[in-house]
C-alpha positions in Angstrom: -26.6 -7.0 5.2 -25.8 -8.4 8.6 -24.9 -6.5 11.7 -21.2 -6.9 11.3 -21.2 -5.6 7.7 -23.2 -2.5 8.9 -20.7 -1.9 11.6 -17.9 -2.2 9.1 -19.5 0.4 6.8 -20.2 2.7 9.7 -16.6 2.4 10.9 -15.2 3.1 7.4 -17.3 6.2 6.9 -16.4 7.4 10.4 -12.7 6.9 9.6 -12.9 8.9 6.4 -14.8 11.7 8.2 -12.1 11.7 10.9 -9.4 12.0 8.3 -11.3 14.9 6.7 -11.6 16.9 9.9 -8.2 16.1 11.2 -6.4 19.0 9.5 -8.9 21.4 11.1 -7.6 20.3 14.5 -4.0 21.2 13.8 -4.3 24.6 15.3 -1.6 26.2 17.5 -3.3 25.2 20.7 -4.2 21.6 19.8 -2.6 18.5 21.2 -1.8 17.5 17.6 0.3 20.6 17.2 2.3 19.6 20.3 3.3 16.4 18.4 4.7 18.5 15.6 2.2 17.2 13.1 1.3 19.1 10.0 -0.9 18.4 6.9 2.1 17.1 4.8 2.6 14.4 7.4 -1.0 13.3 7.0 -0.7 13.3 3.2 2.4 11.1 3.5 0.5 8.7 5.8 -2.3 8.3 3.2 0.2 7.7 0.4 2.2 5.2 2.4 -1.0 3.4 3.2 -1.7 3.0 -0.5 1.8 1.7 -1.1 1.3 -0.8 1.8 -2.0 -1.9 0.3 -0.1 -2.9 -2.8 2.1 -5.2 -0.7 -1.0 -6.4 1.2 -2.6 -7.6 -2.1 0.4 -9.8 -2.8 1.4 -11.0 0.7 -1.8 -10.7 2.7 -4.3 -12.0 0.1 -2.1 -14.0 -2.3 0.6 -15.3 0.0 3.5 -14.0 -2.0 6.3 -12.2 -0.2 7.3 -9.1 -2.1 10.4 -7.1 -1.2 10.4 -5.1 -4.5 7.3 -2.9 -4.4 9.5 0.1 -3.8 10.7 -0.3 -7.4 7.2 0.6 -8.6 6.9 3.3 -6.0 10.2 4.9 -7.2 9.3 4.4 -10.8 6.0 6.3 -10.2 7.9 9.2 -8.6 10.5 9.3 -11.4 7.8 9.0 -14.0 5.9 11.9 -12.6 9.1 14.0 -12.0 10.7 13.4 -15.4 7.4 14.1 -17.3 7.1 17.4 -15.4 10.7 18.4 -15.8 11.2 17.5 -19.5 7.7 17.5 -20.9 6.1 20.2 -18.8 3.1 18.0 -17.8 0.4 19.2 -15.3 -0.4 17.4 -12.1 -3.0 15.0 -13.5 -0.8 14.0 -16.5 2.2 13.6 -14.3 0.4 11.3 -11.9 -1.0 9.2 -14.8 2.4 8.9 -16.5 4.0 7.9 -13.2 1.4 5.2 -12.6 1.8 4.0 -16.2 5.6 3.8 -15.9 5.2 1.6 -12.8 2.7 -0.6 -14.6 5.2 -1.0 -17.5 7.8 -2.0 -14.8 5.4 -4.6 -13.6 4.9 -5.9 -17.1 8.6 -6.3 -17.5 9.3 -8.0 -14.2 6.1 -10.1 -13.9 6.9 -12.9 -16.3 10.2 -13.6 -14.5 8.3 -14.0 -11.2 5.4 -16.2 -12.2 7.0 -19.6 -11.8 8.7 -18.8 -8.5 7.3 -19.1 -5.0 8.4 -18.7 -1.5 11.9 -17.3 -0.8 12.8 -17.4 -4.5 9.9 -15.1 -5.3 11.0 -12.7 -2.5 14.6 -12.7 -3.6 13.7 -12.1 -7.3 11.5 -9.1 -6.3 14.4 -7.8 -4.2 16.9 -8.3 -7.1 14.7 -6.5 -9.7 14.1 -3.7 -7.3 17.8 -3.2 -6.9 18.3 -3.2 -10.7 15.9 -0.2 -11.0 17.7 1.4 -8.1 21.1 1.2 -9.8 19.7 2.4 -13.1 18.4 5.5 -11.4 21.7 5.8 -9.4 23.9 5.7 -12.5 21.9 7.8 -14.9 23.3 11.0 -13.5 22.4 13.3 -16.5 18.9 12.0 -16.7 17.8 11.3 -13.1 20.2 13.4 -11.0 22.0 10.2 -9.8 22.6 9.9 -6.1 21.4 13.4 -5.4 18.1 12.9 -7.0 16.1 15.5 -8.9 13.9 18.3 -7.9 10.9 19.5 -9.9 8.1 22.0 -9.3 4.6 21.0 -8.3 2.4 21.8 -11.4 -1.1 23.1 -11.4 -4.0 20.8 -10.9 -6.7 20.8 -13.5 -7.0 21.3 -17.3 -5.9 23.9 -19.8 -9.3 25.7 -19.4 -9.4 25.5 -15.6 -6.7 24.9 -13.0 -5.6 25.8 -9.5 -2.5 25.7 -7.5 -2.2 23.0 -4.8 -1.2 24.3 -1.4 -0.6 21.8 1.4 -4.1 21.8 2.7 -5.7 21.4 -0.8 -3.2 18.8 -1.6 -4.2 16.8 1.5 -7.8 16.8 0.6 -7.0 15.7 -2.9 -5.0 12.8 -1.5 -7.9 11.9 0.8 -10.1 11.6 -2.3 -7.6 9.5 -4.1 -7.1 7.3 -0.9 -10.8 6.8 -0.5 -11.1 5.8 -4.2 -8.2 3.3 -3.9 -9.6 1.9 -0.7 -13.0 1.3 -2.3 -11.3 -0.2 -5.3 -9.2 -2.5 -3.1 -12.3 -3.6 -1.2 -14.1 -4.4 -4.4 -11.1 -6.4 -5.7 -10.7 -8.6 -2.6 -14.4 -9.3 -2.4 -14.7 -10.2 -6.1 -14.3 -13.7 -7.5 -10.8 -12.7 -8.5 -10.0 -11.7 -5.0 -11.5 -14.9 -3.6 -9.3 -16.9 -6.0 -6.2 -15.0 -4.8 -7.1 -16.0 -1.2 -7.6 -19.6 -2.4 -4.1 -19.5 -4.0 -2.7 -18.4 -0.6 -4.4 -21.3 1.1 -3.7 -24.1 -1.4 -2.5 -23.3 -4.8 -2.3 -26.9 -5.9 -6.0 -27.4 -5.3 -6.7 -24.2 -7.3 -4.9 -25.8 -10.2 -6.8 -29.1 -9.8 -10.0 -27.1 -10.2 -8.8 -26.0 -13.7 -7.8 -22.4 -12.8 -4.4 -21.1 -14.0 -3.0 -19.6 -10.9 -0.2 -17.9 -12.8 -2.7 -15.7 -14.7 -4.3 -14.6 -11.4 -0.9 -13.9 -9.9 0.2 -11.9 -12.9 -2.9 -9.7 -12.8 -2.3 -9.3 -9.0 1.3 -8.2 -9.7 0.1 -5.6 -12.2 -2.6 -4.2 -9.9 0.0 -4.1 -7.1 2.5 -2.3 -9.3 -0.1 0.3 -10.4 -1.1 1.0 -6.8 2.5 1.4 -5.7 3.2 3.6 -8.8 0.3 5.8 -8.1 1.4 6.3 -4.5 5.0 7.0 -5.6 3.9 9.5 -8.2 1.8 11.4 -5.7 4.5 11.2 -3.1 7.0 12.7 -5.5 4.5 15.5 -6.2 4.1 16.0 -2.5 7.8 16.5 -1.7 8.6 17.7 -5.3 11.6 15.4 -5.4 12.6 11.9 -6.7 15.7 10.0 -5.5 17.1 6.5 -6.0 16.4 5.7 -2.3 12.7 5.6 -3.2 13.6 2.4 -5.3 15.8 0.8 -2.6 15.0 -2.4 -0.8 14.9 -0.5 2.5 11.9 1.4 1.2 10.3 -1.9 0.3 11.0 -3.1 3.9 9.2 -0.1 5.2 6.1 -1.0 3.2 6.2 -4.6 4.4 6.7 -3.4 8.0 3.7 -1.0 7.7 1.5 -3.8 6.5 2.6 -6.2 9.2 2.1 -3.6 11.9 -1.5 -3.1 10.9 -2.3 -6.6 9.9 -1.8 -8.6 6.7 -4.9 -9.8 4.9 -7.1 -7.0 6.2 -8.4 -4.0 4.2 -7.7 -1.4 7.0 -4.5 -3.0 8.3 -2.1 -1.0 6.0 -3.9 2.2 7.0 -3.4 1.5 10.7 0.2 0.5 10.1 0.9 3.6 8.1 -0.6 5.8 10.8 1.7 4.2 13.4 4.8 4.2 11.3 4.6 7.7 9.7 3.4 9.6 12.7 5.7 7.6 15.0 8.7 8.3 12.8 7.9 12.0 12.7 7.6 12.3 16.4 10.6 10.2 17.4 12.8 11.8 14.7 12.3 15.2 16.4 13.5 13.8 19.7 16.5 11.7 18.6 18.7 11.1 15.5 18.6 7.3 16.1 14.9 7.1 15.5 15.3 4.0 13.4 16.3 2.0 16.5 13.1 2.9 18.3 10.9 2.2 15.3 12.6 -1.2 14.9 12.0 -1.9 18.6 8.3 -0.9 18.2 8.0 -3.2 15.3 9.5 -6.1 17.2 7.2 -5.5 20.2 4.2 -5.4 17.9 5.1 -8.6 16.1 5.6 -10.4 19.4 2.6 -9.0 21.2 0.3 -8.9 18.1 1.3 -11.7 15.7 -1.6 -10.9 13.4 -0.9 -7.2 13.5 -2.8 -4.6 15.6 -6.0 -4.7 13.6 -5.8 -8.4 12.8 -5.4 -9.3 16.5 -8.3 -7.1 17.4 -10.5 -8.6 14.8 -9.5 -12.1 15.9 -10.4 -11.4 19.5 -13.7 -10.0 18.5 -14.4 -13.1 16.4 -13.5 -15.4 19.3 -15.8 -13.4 21.6 -18.8 -13.5 19.2 -18.6 -17.2 18.4 -22.1 -17.3 17.0 -21.8 -14.1 15.0 -20.6 -14.0 11.4 -16.9 -13.3 11.1 -15.9 -10.2 9.1 -13.9 -10.6 5.9 -10.9 -9.1 7.6 -10.9 -11.6 10.4 -11.9 -14.7 8.3 -8.4 -15.4 6.9 -6.8 -15.3 10.3 -9.7 -17.4 11.8 -9.3 -20.0 9.0 -5.6 -20.3 9.7 -6.1 -20.8 13.4 -8.8 -23.4 13.0 -7.2 -25.2 10.0 -10.4 -24.7 8.0 -9.8 -24.8 4.2 -10.9 -21.2 3.5 -9.2 -21.3 0.1 -11.5 -24.2 -1.0 -14.6 -22.1 -0.1 -13.1 -19.2 -2.1 -12.5 -21.3 -5.1 -16.0 -22.7 -4.8 -17.4 -19.2 -4.8 -15.4 -18.4 -7.9 -16.6 -21.4 -9.7 -20.2 -20.8 -8.7 -20.2 -17.2 -9.9 -18.4 -18.0 -13.2 
């Protein structure tokens, strides 16, 4: 393990510890309370970070622009809500059903996307997302239509043991889920499968020349992305105890893309940084003005112009340029390869071939 890897592990552990103690600092005399932050906002930040990770897997690591991940997010929320409302499921069962419904949505949509790239892929994801939106919008008796549907937050546990989830307990449960998803995402992008996705982003034609079926890898990436977004949507629905068609809308997909770009595409922690800026910034600005969307949009434009690789991506690139002789972290490597023109994808494919 080199020095930079050790620093990465230490930083990750420190970030999780900071998130664990953050709710304890929301007292009445703290600076955070002056910003009108509460535990539910922190839970929302974690869940939006997971949803942005699902976009990051497609765009940041595979090079596929997706404007439809809100469809899986909304399907997860509706799956959890409908199962609780009609089947009286508990918390764990509702979250699992919501994730499964989103995964089924990915299985239905995936085959239509496999042979499309570029703007055609983006437009198809947008179109399918709107199809799910209008289904939820029109099914008034089943989903509540435009008004959405409310449902209670069920107990967490099993028939023999359970507990009610208050906001503080819910946050720490979300922190555990977030940590598990983050570790899983890290393992995926560092695996031969993840290296192949990065190779597809760099040069898909060469991947095919090496005898690998890029469509199969993309299809699996779509399913993983759908499951992640569905899990985030199911838990978000359980957080606010509500599901609405707007969760499936293209504007929600745009929010996830913006969060990822703010933090930095192609980096593990980029969506987390972007979610922190977006969710907390939206909460603070919305308390000051009703036109908060204008200021969030202006913030996004400024960040894109000043930090073209995202806040975290730009920081990692600057560190990599300063430490020319030091190994470049995995998060900075894709950006460094693009700047230098180095065929990072070929190295990724070679690693895949060597391990297989």
